[in-house]
N, C-alpha and C positions, 0 to 999 in steps of 0.2 A: 558506342564506347567499348573499348577493349576490356576483356575480362582480366581482373588482376591476377588470377591464377595462371593466365597465359604468360605472365611476365618472364618467368625463368626459361620458357621455351622460345622466347622471341629473339630474333637476331636483327640488329639494326642494319638498315640498307641505305643506300645513297640514291641520288637521283631526285625524284619529285617528292620524296617523303620529307615532311617538316621535322627537323631535329633541333632541339634547343641549343643555342650557341653560348649560353652562360651569361647573358646580358643582365637579367634580373637578379637583384640581391634577395635570394630566397631564404625563408625561415622554415626549416624542415619539420620542426615541432608543429607549426601552424598547418603545414601541408598535410601532415598525418592526422592532426586533430580535426581539420575541416572536412576531411573525406574519410568517413567511417569504414568504407570498403578497403581502403589502404591500411588504416589502423588495424583492422582485423587480421590482415596478412603480414604486415611488416612490423607491427608493434611500434617500438620507438627507434628503429634502425634508420639512422639518417642516411647512411650510404645507399641502402636500398631505395629509400625515398627519392634521393637525388637521381639515382639510375632510372627509376620509374618515370620521373618527370622529364628527364632528358630524352627518353625514347618513346614514351607513351603520353604522359600527362600534358606535355606542352601542345601536342597536336590535337589532343582531345579538348583543349580549351580550359583545362584546369588552371588554377592560380596557386603559385607557390609562396606568395606573400600572405600576411595575416589579414584575411578578408573580414574577420569578425571583430576587429579592434574597434572599441568605442569608449567614450568617456562620459560619465555622469556630469551634466552641467547644472541642473537645478532640480532638487527633489521637492515635490509639492507644487510644481508649476507645469504648464503645458504651453505649446506654441499655438497661439490663436490663428496664425496664418498657415496652419496645416491645409493641405490641398482638399482633403475630404475626411470624413470621420464615420464612426459607428460601423466600421467594417465595410463601408460602401465606397465605390469610386476607385479611381486609379491610385490614390494616395492613402488608402486605409485598408486594413486586413485584420484577420483574427489569427493569432499564432499561439503556440503552446508554451513558449518561454521567451525570455528577453533575448537570448542568443538567436532564436528563430526570427524574432522581430528584427534584430539587427541585420541578419543575413538577408531577409526580404527587402529591407530598405536599401541595403548595399547593392543588391542586384536589380533594383527598380530604377531604370534609366531616367525616370521622371521625378525622382525624389531629390531634394536638396540634402545638405549635410546634417540637418537636425531631424530627430524623430521623437515622438511621444510613446512611452510604454506605460500602460495602465497597470498599477500594482494592486488593483482591487479584485483580481481574480477573473476579470472579464475576458482577458486575452486580447484586448484591443491594441492595435499598433497603427499609428499613422505618421506621416512625414510632411515636411514642408515642400512646396513646389520649387522647381528650379534646379540650377547646377550647384556646384560646391560653394559658390560665393553667396548663396542665399542665406539670410539670417533668420533668427527666431524672434517673434514678438511674444515675450513672456507674459503669463498671467497666472496668478496663484489659484489653486483649486484644492480643496481638502478631501476630495473623493477618492484619492489614491492614484497618483500619476507622477511621472518624472520625465525630464527632458534629457536626451543623450545627443552627443555629437560624434560624428565620424572622426577617426584619427587621420593620419596622412596617407592612407593606403589608396586614395583615388589616383595617386601617382607614385611611381617608384623610381629610385635612382638606379641607373643602369651602368654609368661609367663616371669615374671621378678623374679630373684632370684632362678630360677630352671633350670635344664638341662636335656637332654635326656640321660638316663643311657645306652640306647641301641645304642649309637653312634658306628660306625664301628671301629674306632680307635681314639686315642687321642694324646695329647702332641706334635702335629705337625708331627706325624709319621704315616706311613701306607697310604692306598688309601683313607681314609675317614677323614683325618686331615691335616691341613696346618697352616702356619703362614703368616698373612697379616697385613696391616696397618689400614684399616678402615672396618666398618661394610659393606659398599657397595661392597668392594673388596671381603669380605667373601661371600656375597650373589652371586656375579659374579662367584666365584670359584665353589660354590655349584651348581649353575644353569648350568654351563658348564660341570660338572662332572657327567657322565651318571651312575656312581656307587652310587651316592647320591640320597636319597629320598628328599622330600620337607622340612623336618624339620632339623634344624641345630642349634648348640650352638655357641654363640658369647661371648667371654670373655671380660668383661668391666674392667678388672684389668690392662689394657695396655700391657698384654702379647702378644696380637695379635693372640692368638690361635683361631682356627676356625675348628670345626668338625661337621660331619653330620651323620644322621642315614643311614643305607643301603637302597638302592632302593627296595630291596626285602621286607623290613619291612614297610617303608613309614608311620610309626606311631611313636609317641614319648612316651617313658615310663618316666614319670616325677619324679624327685627327687629334694628336696630343697638343695641349697648350698649358703653359705653366702660370698664366696670368690670373688664375682663379676662376674655374668654370666646372660644370658637370652636366652630363646628359641625363635627362629624366624622361619617363614615358607615362602617358595617360593610360590607366588600366580600367577606368570606368567606361562602360559602353555608352556611346552617344545615341540619343533617340533619333529614329529615322522618320517615324510617322507621328502625328499628334495623337495623344491618348484619347480613347473612346470611353466615356463614362457610361454607366448603365442608363438605359432610356428613362426619361421622366414619365410620370403618370400620363401626361398628354401624348407622349410618343408611343406608348404601348397600345397594342390592339386587343389586349385581354378584355374579355367581356366582364363588366362589373358584376360582383357577386350579388345574388338576389336575397341573401340572408338579411334578417333584421339586424340593425346595428346593436352592438353590445352596450347595454345600459347598466350592467353590474359594476359595482365598485370594487376596488382592491381591498384586501383585509386591513383591519386596523393595524397601524404600524408599518404598512407597506406604501410605497409611492408608485404612482402610475408612470410607466415608461413608454409603452408603445400602444397606440390604439389603432388596430388594423381594420376598423369597421365592425367586423363580426367577431373580433377577438381582442383581448387586451393583455398586456404583460405588466407584471408588478414585481417590485424588488424591495427588500429591506436591507439597507446598507450597513446596519450594525452587525447582522449575522450573515450578510451576503447570501440571502435566500431569494430565490426567484420562483415565480409561479404564474399561471395563466388563469383567466376567467372566461366564461362563455364558450370558448373553443380553442384548441391548440392547433395553430397553423404553422408550426415550426418547419414542416416539410413542404409548405406551399408559400403563403404570403410572406413568411419570415425567412425564406431560404437565403436571402442576402443580408440578413440582419444578425448582428452578433448575439442577440438575446436568444437565438435559437439553440445555442449550446446549453442553456440552462433551463429551458422551458419543458422539463420532463414531468412536472407535477402540477395538478390542478390546485388552485388556491383553496384553503379551508378557512372559514371565517370563525374566529373565536367568539365565545359568548360575550365577553366584555367588549364594548365598542368605544370606550374613552378612558383616559387616565383618571385616577382618583381625584375628586374635586377638592377634598380637604385633607391637609396634612398638619398634624398638631405642631404648633410653633412656627408655621410657615404660611406665606401668602403666595398664591399662584399669580405669576406675572403674565404668562402667556406662552405662545408657541415660539420656539427658537431657543438659542442659548442665552444665558443671563448677560446683561450689558448695563453700562452706565447711562446717564442721561443723553450722551452723545452717540449712543448705540455702539460703543466700543466694548467688545467682549472681554471678560476678565481672565486673568491667569487662573489655572485650574489644575487639579490632579485627578486622575482616574481612580475611583474608589472600589471598583469591582473587577480588578484585573489581576490575574495570576502573575506573580513577579517573574518566575523562571522562564516562561515561554510567551508572556504578553498576551495570553488568551483571555477573552472577556468572560466573566462569570455574571450571569444575570442576577440582579438584585431588585427588591421591591422598593417603592419610593419611601416607605417607612424605614427600611433598613438604611437607605441612603441618608435620610434625615437624621437618624441616630448617629451615623458616622460623622456627619457635619457637626452635630451637637458636641461631639468629642474633641473638636478642634476649635479653640477659642477664637481664632481669626477667620473661621469659615463664615461667609456672608450669604451663601445660597447654594442651591443644587440644581443640576440639570439631569434629566433622564432621557437617554436615547433609547427609544422603545424597541426591544427585540421581539416582544410578544405582548399580549394583553396583560398589563399590570407589572411587567418586568422588563428590565433592560440594563444598559450600561449607566452607572452612576458616576457623575463627576461633581466635585466640590469646588466652589468658586471662592477666590481670594482677591483682596485688593492687591495692587501692584507691589511685588516684593515680599509678600507674606505667605507664599506657598511653602509648606513644610517639605523638606527634602531628605533623601536617603532613609526613608522610613520603610520598614518591612511590614507595615500593617496596611490599612485600607488606602492611605494616600501614598501610592507607590509609583506613579508614572506621571511626571509633571510636564505641563505646558506653560512656559513662562514668557512667551513672546507677545502676549496680548497687551492692549493699551488701556483697558478699563481701570477706572479709579473711583474711589468712594464707595457708594452703596449701590445695590441693584435697583434700577428704576425702569428698565425697559428690556427688550429682547433684541437679538441680532439674528438675521436670517441665516440658516444653515441648511446643508443638503440632506441632513438626517431628520427623521421624525422625532423632534425634541421638544420637551416642555421645561420651563424654568419656574422655580419657586424661590422666593426671597425669605431669608431667615428673619424672624421677628425677634430682634434683640430687646430684652427687658432690662431696664436699668435697675440694679440692685440697690435698695436703700436699707439702712440700718437705723433702728429706733433706739436712742439712748435713754435708758430708764433714769428718771430723776433720783438723786440720792440726797439724803438729809445731810446737813453740815455736820462735821465731826464735833463731838463734845470735848470739853476740856480734858476729861479723863482719857479720851481716845487720842488726843494730840500729844499726850506726854508718854505714850507707849514707846518701847524700844523699836527702832527701825527694823522692819522685817527683812529677812534675807531670802533670796530666790531659792525655791526648792531645787533639789538636784534634777538635772535633765532626765527625762524619760524618753527612751528611743523605741522605735517600732519599725517593723517591715510593712510597707504599703503593699497592697495587692498588685499583681502584674498589670501594667498599663494604667495605673492610677497615680496621679500627681500628689505631691506632699502639700498639706496645708501650711506646714512650716518645715522648710528644707534645711539641711545642715549646711553651714556656711564656710567650712574650712576642711582641709585634709585632716587636721588634727582631730576635729570633732567627728569626722567620718571614721577615723581609726578607733576612737573611743566607743562609738556606737556599734561598730562591727564586733569589737572584742566583747562588749556587754551582751549583745544579742546572740552571739555564738555559744554563750554559756560554758559548759564543760568540754566543748569540742576541742580536739587536739589541733584543729586548724584555726582556732580563734586568734592566733598571733600573726596571721598572714598580714603582710604590709600592704597598705592601700596603694594602688597604682595611680599615678598622676595622669590625667587626660586634659586636653584642651581642644575639643573638636565640636564643630557645629552639629554634626549628626547624632551626637549622644545626648541623653538627658542631663540637664544641669543638676549638680549636686552629687550626693553619694548614692551608689547603686550597685547591685549584684545581678547576675544572670537570672532569668526567670526560673531556671531549674534548681536554684539554690534552696535547699531545705535542710535545716539543722537536724531534723529527725531522720534523715536518710543518709546512709553512708557516712555518718558522723559529720555531716556538713562538708564533705569533700568537694562538692561542686560549687561551693560558695567562695567567690573571689571578689574582694572589694575594689571599687574604682571611685575616684573623685574627679568630676569634670567641672573645671572652673570657667568654661566658656559661657559668656552671657551677652554675646553680640547679636547681630542680625539673625533672625530666624532661629533663635535658641529654642530648645524643646524642654518642656517640664515633665515629660513622661515618654515611655516607649512600651510597645506591647511585648517586647522581649526582655524587659528588665523589671526588677523590684527595687523601689527606692527606699532608702533608709531615712526616716523622718523623725522629727521631734514629737 
């Protein structure tokens, strides 16, 4: 490959030197971004990029179209018909980024148009088998994965309003012509037809005709035609030899190790991933921590396995070996996420997640239970264990009852589950998880008997209601008796502000689900500081679905 710095000293020649003829519709931003050596020299200069490709890049085999274009098809799903996985075989690898994964699959002649990228930090990347016409068999997986599909860059349009007169046959007849519905299907047919060269005609007159030049020619003799047609070119390399997968255990001649098999277990909270006989790999999918027990074989037996990238540390076993057996006010249901009698998991919200960057903060099960106690509709909790006694806390809710837009513990909602009613079972999950059911106790009130009134008592003057007494509730605490109108809110605010010069501020009307119902001020309101300057009254009249009776950032004004 020519050195880029030689570009300015190079003089184009004629004869046998391959020179670009301007057929491809190039994107010079992509050309510069896809080749960092060019980007370093030319920056964003399109003219120099085109000149380089015309005289150097074309004959070096570089591509001037956007080779790294791809589209997200389904997040949280993967293609079960991938050719291979775990970084092994022809159809799987380990890459440092999504772009690198896309580039690998694009350049792999044995990959179809769909590929999986693992978003869990493992770097795994695998693709479906076949050509561009292959499809993805989708399956959901919560371990961190997404399916992507190539764009239209497996073929490029090189001429509009022209066709290849040296096509092998036409009109949908013969070995070099067919009828299809779309341009992509035409490209798929050409790619899979070993009698076709790279150039093909696609008719834009809705006839569906598609024909190609012969493989023996593999060049296009252009001619203009106004009936609706264009010349396209396959740019994805065709496979020449069948792929060779790594040898199986039966095919290898390596002498079996004589070491004793690894009998040690993974630390509590970790799952066993790979058992290589004399070594074992372990992972915690809450913290994405990896370690090994018995022996680290990452430079030997695991040399073709993606876990080798993370196997730097030996596992350490914590003192605690199981989750707490008893939690006050809760009954342990079992291992897995909380579910109903049909084993449908419940809607939930993460209770130990930092809102701004979505990072998990470890919590104890007692902390998790106390947060659930603070939500009247919470029916249970799950703990995804990050370490002994601590992990990610999630609160369970019946369908439609997950609080939303809260800035406190319930701040990241998952509302697509089907669980209904109460917690009665557990559902399997990929994480090391335990479920507890909240024990609801029906509150009963005893009415003390009263003596019947005497004649004297029945003739007394009708009592009048005492004047209302208002108070500020503590931050995050609901009112036992909330204010029922904007006018009542205004009166309460004026009275509670005392002699403050801000006591006459007008109550602001609200009608939003994410705010607490009734009269409230900001948590920083203090009539004894700055003469109550930070106090601004609001009245929220919303009482519909998922209404809230408190918020950790607000003080309610109550009776």
